[in-house]
C-alpha angles and dihedrals in degrees: 000000000000091000091050093051092051091050091051093050090051092052092047092052091050093051096045092076093054098043095119095052091045091051092053092046092048092051090057092056128073106260117215123202113272118258121265127236120269110280139157096257124158090252091066090058092054092073098257106149122221121238117262118249114259119268123232113272097038114136118239126194118233093232091062093048091055093059110094113218114246132195124233133178113266116252124235117269121257110276114250095012104062091221123129120223111283096237091050097052116124115257136194122263106263096179116229093351112077121220094238090073088083094060094106099034129103128182112256090207130042092243142355134209120239112279092023115120113244111218119212135194133213098219121104127238109274111252125228113177093196094062106044135013093224094057096087094060120103120261100354091176093064091049091050094050094045096052100031129055121234098256108184101171098074125054091202091081098052096088099040113135120247114271119231125247125243096270094041097050098088091050091048092052091052090048091049093052092048091049092050091047091051092050091049093048090049091054097040097093090052092049093048091048092051092048092048093050090049092051093048091048090051092051093049092048091048093053091046091052091046093051091047094045090096127037093203122087121226112231141171122233138197132180123254110252142176117255143157107265116201120194114208139177117217122213137164132214145120138298115245137166119264089230117037127161126195112216113212136158123259092200131043115247143123118278108246100172140020112192097186141047132214111285095024120135113231133188126227111278095020117141112254110166137012123200132198108286104186098094093045093047089053091049089052093051091049091052091050091052092049089053093054091050091051092050091051090051089055091055092049093048091049093053092049090050091053092051092048091051093051091050090052092050093050092049090049092056092050091048090055088056090047090246097118131044127243092249093059091049091053093049094054091048092054092048091054092051093050093053090049090055091049090056091054092049091050090052090052090052089054090053091049091050090050091053091050089051091053091049091051091048091051093049090050091050091053091062085080117060125198133193111268093199139015112263149099128301096242096176135016115195103171137058133203111284096030122118118252110211121216115252097229092111106007132020112244105193114208096180143344121237115199137179101224092186089084119044133177139181119240106204135174116234121198117247091242092058101037091085089064095053121089136176116278092021109152119243141189116218128200121194117205093217094051108062120205092007121120119189124205122224147155133229107258103169138019120195117240096208128052127243113222118203127193090010115197095020135094089257094059113142132184113208140162125222115238125186118213116192115219110227097199111020118196117244091238093054113120134187114263097032116141113251137185120204131197106203112202107222101169140003127198117188125204092012125160103247145163134191115288094241090060092072115081133179115223141162122237090254092053091050090059093218135115091230095224130107118181091342094309123111116246096192130046110192121207126243091284094050099254129132125205107220142171121206111237117200120217130156094343094310127111111216122194110232121190112226140185115225133207131187122341135208132196095290110008137049127206118245112209097180141357101055136067129211113270099025116133114242131185112254100172162091102022092216092053093049097044100040122353104053120089130184109282095009118158112244140175125219119240106237094199119099109255115244114256112225 
């Protein structure tokens, strides 16, 4: 104690000469309340450690030594936390050196041994708002040193964040909550993704385990029976009349009269359309005049020929009497021949005029159009006043005349099915506009050449036109209606048959069998290595049986060899027949009644 009092007196004498400078320096700093004496306050029981007393050799500023420690009443602890304000916490008795002198000091090393001088620095901890919510508060180092003792024996405390003061604590708590919320929101998509992947994986694993719970497949079976198998070819097209005539003009003229309307019944020879006649009447009159001129020229030429012939005869008689020369005789002969040729030319001009007259008469007659057959006006494309173009280069249809008493279906048959169709094959026709009505018909005509649509594209189709005559057309049937025909190409009665889905095509590897029984081959694959099989059920085992098929209908297929009537065959499920079943696989029969669709 004596040594400590002497040391304090020496420090007081050194600082007395610099009192003024220390006072000015202390006024520029933020002065915290002096520490209180050590007492048993509630704050001490909250685990807040007291600052260690200073070691010898620590530097003290003169301004701090000039501040006399004062005593103030302790404040109440913070409600709900049980912590007293940081600047009112009890402190140890440090003698002449107050505890608040360590407010701006930080240990330069994580710990010191006893007797080793602990160096301090005046700079504050660098702040980084993105790393910690307390970093944006003013002077965190002073807060840390006020509320936390300088523990130098454990390195775990060297990176602790600065603790807030009494007045800053509510703000710090709000900052801390906002910071935690931001971190959680930033990581929420990652958390949701991980949870979603885990749920999906659990579902997939559960279904896999459920499907593998039993080694036996569940199938449906039916017996092999004898049925009538009907092979058909389906085709679509339009309804059209058996007899249909397109009425078009042979000459170009304006339509001056239409004697019929669409849907009218007309008789053969009835007037339908009249065109403008004026130009063709004038052409006819001109041709008649040209004919008369040509005929007059023939008369004139004939008279000249007669005169020339008489002159030649007279000259010939005089030449015989040596009264005319040979030159005169030759001249008269030539003149007679020329006049004879002129007569022939005049006659040809008359024939030409007569032909022109006939052409004009024909053109005039074509300005009036009559019905070539008896029937119904099924379509009317022109009106009075429109121009009817001549059909020399392009057909300009004025109306369509159809005999609705006889109707047929014009359908397009695919090239793969046309080889099955023959003349007089029966057919059943459905018309979309006539519900619940099926019309009977027969194939009357098969096209010899194909019709290719969308040529050069991926939708290219090669089809053949087939005409099916309807034996008993309905009264409401109209040309142009959409029709679908089922052409019956073959019928086998009392044939051993199964459902089409029973027959599968597999390779020997897919069958999972060696294919040999007692040295003989059970399966004979085709050139491509495929085997056509049916799964036969017996005593809980599915056996692959190779079969030979015949014709097939919409639902059933004929079995020529490989099955006997009454045997149980697998008819479902489709996945089991097409992929899952192997030769000799153990199966169970589904006892539920299969749904009829």
